[in-house]
C-alpha positions as CSV (number, residue, x, y, z in Angstrom):
1,M,70.2,-61.2,70.3
2,L,71.0,-57.4,70.4
3,R,69.0,-57.0,67.0
4,T,66.1,-58.5,68.5
5,V,66.1,-56.3,71.8
6,N,66.7,-53.2,69.0
7,R,63.6,-54.1,67.3
8,V,61.4,-54.7,70.2
9,L,62.6,-51.4,71.9
10,L,62.0,-49.5,68.9
11,G,58.4,-51.1,68.3
12,L,57.4,-50.5,71.6
13,A,58.9,-46.8,71.7
14,G,57.1,-46.3,68.5
15,L,53.8,-47.6,69.7
16,L,53.9,-45.6,72.8
17,L,54.7,-42.2,70.9
18,L,52.2,-43.2,68.5
19,L,49.4,-43.5,70.9
20,L,50.5,-40.3,72.7
21,G,50.5,-38.5,69.7
22,L,47.0,-39.4,68.7
23,A,45.7,-38.7,72.4
24,V,47.2,-35.3,72.1
25,L,46.0,-34.8,68.8
26,A,42.4,-35.9,69.8
27,G,42.2,-33.6,72.5
28,G,43.7,-30.4,70.7
29,L,41.6,-30.8,67.9
30,D,38.5,-31.3,70.3
31,L,37.6,-34.5,68.2
32,Q,35.5,-36.1,71.0
33,R,32.9,-33.1,70.8
34,R,33.2,-32.5,66.9
35,W,32.5,-36.5,66.1
36,D,30.4,-37.0,69.2
37,F,32.4,-39.9,70.8
38,S,33.4,-40.4,74.3
39,L,36.5,-42.3,75.7
40,G,35.4,-42.3,79.2
41,S,35.6,-40.1,82.3
42,G,39.6,-41.0,82.9
43,W,40.6,-39.9,79.6
44,P,42.7,-36.7,79.8
45,W,41.8,-33.5,77.6
46,A,38.1,-34.4,77.6
47,A,36.7,-31.0,78.5
48,D,37.3,-27.8,76.6
49,Q,39.2,-26.2,79.3
50,D,41.5,-29.0,79.9
51,V,45.3,-28.6,79.7
52,L,48.4,-30.7,79.5
53,L,49.7,-29.7,82.6
54,T,47.3,-27.7,85.3
55,E,48.4,-24.9,87.5
56,E,48.5,-27.1,90.5
57,D,50.7,-29.9,88.6
58,R,53.2,-27.4,87.7
59,T,53.3,-25.7,91.2
60,R,52.7,-28.8,93.4
61,R,56.5,-29.3,94.2
62,Q,57.6,-25.7,94.0
63,D,58.7,-25.6,97.8
64,E,60.8,-28.7,97.1
65,G,64.1,-27.3,95.6
66,W,65.1,-30.8,94.3
67,W,62.2,-31.5,92.1
68,W,62.6,-29.6,88.8
69,P,66.3,-30.2,88.9
70,A,65.7,-33.9,89.1
71,V,63.3,-33.9,86.5
72,I,65.4,-31.9,84.0
73,G,68.5,-34.1,84.8
74,G,66.4,-37.1,84.4
75,L,65.1,-36.1,80.9
76,A,68.6,-34.9,80.0
77,V,69.9,-38.4,80.6
78,L,67.1,-39.9,79.0
79,L,68.1,-37.6,75.9
80,V,71.7,-38.6,75.9
81,L,70.8,-42.2,76.1
82,S,68.4,-42.0,73.4
83,L,70.9,-40.2,71.2
84,W,73.5,-42.7,72.0
85,W,71.1,-45.6,71.0
86,L,70.2,-43.8,67.8
87,L,73.9,-43.4,66.9
88,A,74.6,-47.0,67.8
89,Q,71.8,-48.1,65.3
90,L,72.9,-46.1,62.6
91,R,76.6,-47.1,62.9
92,R,76.9,-50.3,60.9
93,A,78.6,-53.0,63.0
94,R,79.5,-55.3,60.0
95,L,80.7,-54.7,56.6
96,G,78.0,-55.6,54.2
97,E,80.3,-56.2,51.1
98,V,83.9,-56.1,49.8
99,L,84.9,-54.7,46.3
100,V,86.9,-57.4,44.7
101,E,89.1,-56.2,41.7
102,S,88.0,-57.9,38.6
103,G,90.4,-56.3,36.2
104,D,87.9,-54.7,34.0
105,G,87.7,-51.4,36.0
106,E,84.5,-52.2,37.4
107,G,84.9,-54.3,40.4
108,A,82.8,-57.0,41.5
109,L,80.8,-57.0,44.9
110,L,81.4,-60.0,47.4
111,R,79.1,-60.1,50.1
112,G,80.7,-59.6,53.7
113,R,78.9,-62.6,55.2
114,A,80.2,-65.0,52.6
115,L,83.8,-63.8,53.1
116,E,83.3,-64.1,56.9
117,N,81.8,-67.8,56.6
118,V,84.7,-68.9,54.4
119,V,87.4,-67.6,56.7
120,A,85.6,-69.2,59.9
121,A,85.4,-72.2,58.0
122,E,89.1,-72.1,57.2
123,A,89.9,-71.3,60.7
124,R,87.8,-74.1,62.4
125,A,89.6,-76.6,59.9
126,L,92.8,-75.8,61.5
127,T,94.6,-77.9,64.2
128,G,93.6,-76.6,67.5
129,I,90.7,-74.4,66.9
130,E,87.3,-75.6,68.2
131,R,85.2,-72.6,67.3
132,A,85.7,-69.4,65.0
133,R,83.7,-66.3,64.5
134,V,84.8,-63.7,62.1
135,R,83.2,-60.3,61.5
136,L,84.2,-57.8,58.5
137,L,84.9,-54.4,59.5
138,G,86.0,-51.2,57.8
139,R,85.2,-49.8,54.4
140,R,84.3,-52.2,51.1
141,T,87.8,-51.3,49.6
142,T,90.0,-51.9,52.7
143,P,88.2,-54.5,55.2
144,R,89.6,-55.5,58.4
145,A,88.5,-58.8,60.1
146,R,87.8,-59.4,63.8
147,V,88.5,-62.9,64.7
148,G,87.3,-64.8,67.8
149,L,88.9,-68.1,68.5
150,L,87.9,-70.7,70.9
151,L,91.4,-73.0,71.3
152,A,91.4,-76.6,72.5
153,P,93.0,-77.4,75.6
154,H,96.5,-78.4,74.1
155,A,96.5,-76.0,71.3
156,D,99.6,-73.6,71.0
157,P,98.1,-70.1,70.5
158,G,101.3,-68.6,68.8
159,R,101.3,-71.5,66.3
160,T,97.8,-71.5,65.7
161,V,97.5,-67.6,65.0
162,E,100.5,-68.0,62.6
163,R,98.6,-70.6,60.8
164,L,95.5,-68.6,60.9
165,R,97.4,-65.5,59.5
166,T,99.3,-67.6,56.7
167,E,96.5,-70.0,55.6
168,A,92.8,-68.7,56.1
169,L,93.4,-65.1,56.3
170,E,96.0,-65.1,53.2
171,N,93.5,-67.2,51.1
172,A,90.8,-64.7,51.9
173,R,93.1,-61.7,51.1
174,Q,94.2,-63.5,47.8
175,S,90.7,-64.4,46.9
176,A,89.4,-60.9,47.1
177,G,92.1,-59.3,45.6
178,L,93.1,-57.1,48.5
179,A,96.5,-55.5,49.0
180,E,96.1,-56.2,52.7
181,F,94.0,-57.8,55.2
182,P,94.6,-56.6,58.8
183,A,93.0,-58.6,61.6
184,E,92.5,-58.6,65.3
185,V,92.6,-62.0,66.6
186,R,91.2,-62.6,70.3
187,L,91.7,-66.1,71.7
188,R,89.8,-67.9,74.4
189,A,90.8,-71.3,75.9
190,A,88.1,-74.0,76.0
191,R,87.1,-75.2,79.4
192,H,88.2,-78.8,80.1
193,R,88.5,-81.0,83.2
194,A,91.9,-81.3,84.8
195,E,93.9,-84.6,83.8
196,R,94.8,-86.9,86.4
197,V,98.6,-87.4,86.7
198,S,99.4,-91.0,87.7
C-alpha cells in the first residue's frame, strides 16, 4: 500500500514539476513569439514584459505582518516534509539479500524474501499461530528479523514464542550459516467471540 502511494505521489510531483518547468522555459526563452504559436490569453508569461511575480503581487500584502512569515513558514514545513519523505525512500525497509557462508571464501547470496517466507511458513505451522509476518532488517552479513504473530484464542504466548525461537528461527539461522539471528517478536491475539459457560 505504502509503495503504491509513494509511486503515485512521486509520479504526480514529477508531472507537476515537469509541466511547471516547461512553462517557465517556454516563457523565459520566448518560444511563443519565436515559434509563432499561442497558448491562449490566460497563459502566463505571454508578453515580453511579463514577470513571474509583478510588483503588485509582491507588495499586495505588505501591510499584513503575518503574510510573509506564514508563507515562509509554510514553505519551510513543505521543505522539511519533502526531505523527510526523500530520506524515507532512500532507506531500505527490507533486507534484499543475506550472505550465506558457503565455505569457499566467496559465499552465496540468499534472497531476503525467500528467507522471510520460509520463516513465516514454519511459524504458521506451529500450534497456536494463526498468521505470521516476517521482515528482515539489518545488514546482509548480520540480519535480524521482525516477526509479527497473530495468536489463536487459546495459545500460550510464552510457549509459542519459545517454540518460534527454538524451531523456526533456529532452523533459519542454521540454514543461512549465521552466528546469531536476533529477532523482535510482536504478538497480537486473534479476536474471538466470548464462550458461554454453562
